[in-house]
N, C-alpha and C positions, 0 to 999 in steps of 0.2 A: 504493500500500500504506500509506503514512504517513497518508493521509486516513482509511482504515479504522481504523488504530491510534488516531487521535484521536477517532473516533466511539466506539470501545470505551472510551476513557478518559472521555469525556463521560458515557456510560451508567454507567460505574463510579462516577463522582462523584455523578451524580444518583440512582443506586441506593442511596446511603448514607442513613443516617437523617436526617430533617429535624428531629429533636429538637434543642433548644438544648443546647449543651455549652460547657464552659469551655475556650476555646482557650489555646494556649501561645504566649507572646510570640515564641518562635523561629520560629513559623509565619506571622508577619505580614510577613516580608520575606525576600529571598534571603539565604542559600542554603536556606531552609525546613527548618532542622534538620539539614541535611546538610553535607558538606564543600564548601568553595569549588571545589576541583578537579573534583569530580564534578558540581557544579552547572554549571560551565563546559562540561563534556562534554555535559550535557543541552542547553545553549544551542546548542552546535555541531550537535547531532543534530536538534533540534526547533525551531530558531530561527524558522522561518517560521510556526510555530503556537504561539508562546510563550504567548499568553493562555490557551489550553486546557491546556497543560502546566503553567503556573504554578498554575492552579486545582487541577489534580491533585496537584501537589507540596504545596500548602497543605493540601488535604484529607488526604493521606497523613500529613503532619507532625502534624496534629491527631489522627489516629488513633493515631499512634505516641507522641506526647508529651502531647497534651491528653486530654480525656475523650470524644472523638468515637467514635461507634459503629464498631466494627471488622468488622462483618458482611461488608462487601465484600471485605476482605482474607481473612477466613475462607473465603469462597466460592472464593478462588483457591487455597486449601489451606494457608494460613498458620495456625500456632498463635499464641497470645499471646506465648509465649516467642520464637518466630521473629521476630515483629513487633518485639519489644523488641531483639533482637540484630541485625537486618538494617538496613542504612542506608536512609535515606529515598529516595534516588535509585533504588536497586535495587527497592524496593517500588513506586515510581512507574512505572518501566519495565515491571515485571511487570503492573501495572494497565493500562498503555497497551497492552501486547501481549495482555492478556486471559488470561494464564496464568503460573504460577509457574515460573521457570527459574533462579532464583538458586542460589548455592552451598548455601543452606540446604535445598534440595529433598531429598526423601527418596530 
């Protein structure tokens, strides 16, 4: 099941805009704009596939804090306000799972 989750995450990241955007310095290294504790939880859950998950976290971080295209998160059902309020790790897990299940859900 985790393999499928990572394939969904890869499609999510690749489905984003290829346009050039101004990245945010927080997105260049762990914890990718999130909390250290939640980042450690991601490591524990997806440690074997960390390269794919790291790319997803970086992309999500730039959608949240940089000027990257948010279309992929909008397709999951997030509004811009929800993206701004939701932590990076929750957004990334929802992207990996391919659906919005965070507390911000309607």
